[in-house]
C-alpha positions in Angstrom: -0.1 0.0 0.0 1.0 3.6 -0.6 -0.6 6.4 1.3 -0.4 10.2 1.3 -0.3 11.8 4.7 -1.1 15.4 5.5 0.3 15.7 9.1 -0.1 18.7 11.4 3.4 19.9 12.4 3.9 22.3 15.2 7.2 22.8 17.1 5.6 24.0 20.3 2.4 25.6 21.7 3.7 29.1 20.7 4.3 28.2 17.1 1.6 28.5 14.5 1.8 25.0 13.0 0.8 23.8 9.5 0.0 20.8 7.5 2.9 19.0 5.8 2.6 16.2 3.2 4.4 12.9 3.4 4.4 9.7 1.4 4.1 6.4 3.3 5.4 3.7 1.0 5.3 -0.1 1.2 2.6 0.0 3.9 1.8 -3.5 5.2 -2.0 -3.9 5.8 -1.2 -5.8 9.0 0.7 -2.7 10.5 -1.1 -0.8 13.2 -1.4 3.0 12.4 1.3 3.8 14.9 3.7 1.2 13.3 3.0 2.9 10.0 4.1 6.2 11.5 7.1 4.5 13.0 8.3 3.6 9.5 7.6 7.2 8.2 9.6 8.5 11.1 12.5 6.1 10.4 12.7 7.5 6.8 12.5 11.1 8.1 15.3 10.4 10.7 17.5 8.9 7.9 17.0 12.1 5.9 17.9 14.2 8.8 14.4 15.6 9.4 12.4 15.9 12.6 10.2 12.9 13.2 6.5 13.3 13.7 5.7 13.5 17.4 2.8 11.4 18.7 2.0 9.8 22.1 2.0 6.1 22.7 2.8 3.7 25.5 1.2 0.3 25.7 0.0 0.1 22.2 -2.7 -2.4 23.3 -5.7 0.0 23.6 -5.4 0.1 27.4 -3.3 3.1 28.6 -5.1 6.0 26.7 -1.9 7.6 25.7 -2.2 7.5 22.0 -4.8 9.6 20.1 -5.2 12.0 17.4 -7.7 12.8 14.6 -7.7 11.0 11.3 -9.7 12.5 8.5 -11.8 14.4 11.0 -12.7 11.4 13.2 -11.0 11.0 16.6 -9.0 7.7 16.6 -10.0 7.1 13.0 -12.8 5.4 11.1 -13.1 2.1 13.1 -15.5 2.3 16.0 -14.5 1.2 19.5 -10.8 1.4 18.5 -7.8 3.4 19.6 -5.3 4.6 17.0 -2.7 2.0 18.2 -5.3 -0.8 17.5 -6.4 0.7 14.1 -4.8 -1.5 11.4 -3.9 -0.3 8.0 -6.2 -2.8 6.3 -8.9 -0.4 7.2 -7.6 1.9 4.4 -7.0 1.5 0.7 -4.0 1.9 -1.4 -3.8 5.5 -2.6 -5.8 6.9 0.3 -5.1 10.5 1.4 -5.2 10.9 5.2 -5.2 14.0 7.3 -3.8 13.7 10.8 -4.4 16.5 13.4 -4.0 16.6 17.2 -7.0 16.8 19.6 -8.3 20.4 19.4 -9.6 21.9 22.6 -8.6 24.9 24.7 -8.1 22.6 27.6 -5.7 20.4 25.5 -2.9 22.7 24.4 -0.6 21.3 21.6 2.9 20.3 22.9 4.3 19.3 19.6 2.8 18.0 16.3 0.1 15.4 17.3 1.0 15.5 21.1 -1.4 17.5 23.4 -1.2 18.3 27.1 -4.1 16.3 28.8 -3.1 17.3 32.3 -6.5 18.8 32.7 -7.9 15.2 33.0 -5.5 14.5 35.7 -6.7 17.6 37.6 -10.3 16.6 37.2 -9.5 13.2 38.7 -7.5 14.8 41.5 -10.5 16.9 42.4 -12.6 13.9 43.5 -12.0 10.7 41.5 -11.0 8.7 44.4 -12.2 7.3 47.7 -10.4 8.9 50.5 -11.4 6.6 53.4 -8.4 4.5 54.5 -9.8 1.0 54.2 -6.7 -1.1 54.8 -5.7 -3.9 52.5 -8.0 -5.0 49.7 -11.0 -7.0 51.1 -12.2 -10.2 49.7 -14.1 -9.6 46.4 -17.3 -11.2 47.8 -17.1 -9.4 51.2 -19.3 -6.4 50.0 -22.3 -7.6 48.0 -23.1 -5.3 45.0 -26.2 -5.8 42.8 -25.1 -7.1 39.3 -26.7 -4.2 37.5 -24.6 -1.7 39.6 -21.4 -3.8 39.3 -21.9 -4.0 35.5 -22.4 -0.2 35.2 -19.5 0.5 37.4 -17.2 -1.8 35.3 -18.5 -0.2 32.0 -17.7 3.3 33.4 -14.4 2.3 34.8 -13.3 1.2 31.2 -12.7 4.8 30.4 -8.9 5.2 29.5 -8.9 9.0 29.6 -7.7 9.3 26.0 -9.5 12.5 25.3 -11.3 11.4 22.1 -14.6 12.6 23.6 -13.4 16.1 24.0 -11.8 16.2 20.5 -15.0 15.0 18.9 -17.4 17.2 20.8 -18.3 20.6 19.0 -18.2 22.2 22.6 -15.0 20.5 23.5 -16.9 19.1 26.5 -15.3 16.6 29.0 -18.7 15.3 30.2 -18.3 11.8 29.1 -14.9 11.5 30.8 -16.0 13.2 34.0 -19.3 11.3 34.1 -17.5 8.0 33.6 -15.1 8.7 36.6 -18.0 9.9 38.8 -20.3 7.0 37.9 -17.9 4.1 38.4 -17.6 5.2 42.0 -21.0 6.6 42.6 -22.8 3.2 42.0 -20.6 1.1 44.5 -21.2 1.1 48.2 -17.6 2.3 48.9 -18.2 5.5 46.9 -21.4 6.6 48.6 -20.0 8.7 51.5 -18.4 11.2 49.1 -20.8 10.9 46.2 -22.2 14.3 46.5 -19.0 16.1 47.1 -17.3 14.1 44.3 -19.8 15.2 41.7 -19.6 18.9 42.9 -15.8 19.0 42.9 -15.1 17.1 39.6 -17.8 19.1 37.7 -16.4 22.4 39.0 -12.9 21.4 38.1 -13.9 20.4 34.5 -15.5 23.9 34.1 -12.4 25.6 35.6 -10.2 23.8 33.1 -12.1 25.3 30.2 -14.0 22.4 28.9 -17.3 23.2 27.2 -20.9 22.2 28.3 -22.6 19.1 27.0 -25.5 19.6 24.6 -26.3 15.9 24.0 -25.0 15.8 20.5 -23.5 12.3 21.1 -20.2 12.6 19.1 -18.4 11.6 22.3 -20.1 8.3 22.6 -19.5 7.7 18.8 -15.8 8.0 19.1 -15.1 6.5 22.6 -12.9 3.6 22.2 -14.4 1.9 25.1 -18.0 2.7 23.8 -19.1 4.4 27.0 -22.7 5.4 26.9 -24.2 8.8 27.2 -26.3 7.5 30.1 -23.4 8.2 32.5 -23.8 11.9 31.7 -27.4 11.8 32.8 -26.3 10.2 36.0 -23.6 12.8 36.6 -26.2 15.5 36.0 -28.5 14.0 38.6 -25.8 13.7 41.2 -24.6 17.2 40.5 -28.1 18.8 40.7 -29.0 16.9 43.8 -25.7 17.8 45.4 -26.0 21.5 44.4 -29.6 21.7 45.8 -28.7 20.1 49.0 -25.6 22.2 49.5 -27.0 25.5 48.1 -25.5 28.5 49.7 -22.6 26.5 51.2 -20.7 25.3 48.2 -18.1 27.1 46.3 -18.6 24.9 43.1 -19.5 26.8 40.0 -20.6 25.8 36.6 -23.0 23.1 35.3 -22.7 19.5 34.7 -24.0 19.6 31.2 
């Protein structure tokens, strides 16, 4: 296979950046997308040119490090797949591909296709945890959890924090990410004592980071590599509204959940 790549190149956040065209030759259909970029980068290095910067780590669709926009779609055309798990057989010989970084005010570009997703870390730090010291891990069956709740918690906990939901949303909203982190603790017994405060703090932090509001367009669900459902946003909104009403006049949290 031979592909034409138009790649966003930007030396730093202060540089303007622009699209540069490259040719990817002798592409094996069994390569992953990142392996194809590795080959392109090897050729650039041999020619003394700066290789294309992109994030990666496990390359197994688990860590959430990789991610950029391919032809206008976060993570590319295959649903429920990260860039590292997207194989070149999804494309055809002669295809023209446009590669761009996540574009959101809260995700400033570091270099080329790499963005700073530290905003997600700060949202997690605001309340995405259980602070009660519970000692060593209890037996898995010690606390009984209804299967419906356990399934919902596991589905929400599948979020890898890649940022595709933000990149795909016209409002650059982090509602799907934030809601997944709130939900996976909020439906378990261990998460109940801090449930209200968790929703208030995490929603407020997401707003402070500059993420937009959710208007239920659904692009986030469409590109989520773990196929997390919009229902978690509704659950977050209920928790936030209930907490805000209960704590009205005493909470410093600002902004809305959706």
